[in-house]
Steps between C-alpha positions, in 0.01 A plus 500: 500500500204650693257297285697183566494565874125560482444173311718320752297645788175394330614137529414535870133536406476246217394150612663357186844616618723314746548825696127555563491636857291217658753248360784704648317536830425127529863416417622742767263341750622149416864617513439665839357175642793306354756735655327478837568126496848522342692770687830412330351597164418854610856629460506408132145597406494835683851601398594804292755271333207315343265784406778740396721241334630606157295222341181613677553865400550386140168313526323817615641696206421229249145470635431861398672470160324172418158667508609731220640208296188286546262781411677619184667185368353180643123555527450615136684190371304240697184368339185525706320213671185596307676454166622153596168389649307621192740322265472179706120515507470570126748224414306244703170620357626477140665162560239318709180702473282638777520318834365590844522297822178532700561238770682736740342779702611862476679472837678178399623658176615806695701285744645288217599810302661668803706192589591430135636851445710473814639152423569566130674829580715340769588201279610717207688728740692201631611396150597849388694548822675168449587590139644830620746294703571224250532687168838682500393825328181523710703443815704811419182708534374314806836545674394861555239378749747262662767766535344642818734446795229569757126445471224751564144504359624749238738233364190345343518782242869451413409343166651578161257652245548199267393268782202727573403472134520119511288483815247739347470279191474188717221655704304619196532165321421275798213706645366589154501138384330380821238776477428422132460133588249578774305739277474225239371238744304713746410826324608861535345549846789330682648690790761461772468495878697813576581752769553856377537370144765240593453124475408401856776237512767753399359750748513253789854382415617862477336574836668193652847649473612481136721805561703298748640284220737784422613556856720346769201373700555122494141380516446137403187284479445148634672252266173366354375853429830598337446228241198701386588865566824699472591641841686832537819318601471255209512799263787652695690177433429557131691829532799331662811409302475136602131437424416762235410235242223352717158611629376663179134502605306823535241415763488122462791263562308210341679560169843491668405170661372351175803607296767435766605858567376529859746589775370453853538806719482279809806308380698821456404629844586167664850528350525853642632620165609858452313628196694728265273693267574616148709375210867505592633752245498880536346597166180663628600805703300777329176569314694507174655161577163344587361604162801452268714220647274216374535621141879525537517150647281354225724657234804343673318168526404507132854595396640212708265250330598626156871473582447144629362403157 
């Protein structure tokens, strides 16, 4: 347990983690400015009922346990980006021969590579997220994340190990394939514009309040901007019972707009809707339930299909 707590604490100093302290600090600063302008929201967001809610406490516990699960079970099973990129490069080389594009400068290739990694990752994330909602047995695993009754930044980590495995594979395949493609066309010297080892675009989005997506801070963007980027409140709508099958985008809402899954946060606010978070049933009340309930539900689902035949 002490090792898990240490690993959890280290997330505060890892720019690749959502809980990296500058990301937390910037989110707190944005939340503070929001609450200065919306006094009625202070009672909810500064309440013990929120931060010490049973669901929030379960998130804190699961956050610690999930580090152990990821380290021992998930990480060893996920193929590396290097393996995928090397396979992609060698396949293209064997199939089409040697090819190098010389018309772009080093800086242009660097910008193109940085943007491509970000867009490809976000696009594949959208589709995996959508499948997690649409495919019945995958939804049983994803329901773990949607079972949170209140939202805090730690809710981001309420993810079943099977879902973590799927996202790990998605990341390795999408980033590895894109990297292999760039190596084939532009050579092995490609690099990314980064800050502290993080793609600059991901770093800036994380600094701009990504942690507020899992919160009760109802920040929206201008309507035109929300057609491009997912606002914190747009993702909060995704956690609501009414709109949970919309707004699947990670950072970009372009995919939701293209594939008709976008729910406007402005529309919801204009209706003054009360947002109820979490799936309606009471299955996920303990660490054991978070881990085992999906398997039990899938067995029941499978048995029901067999009986129907």
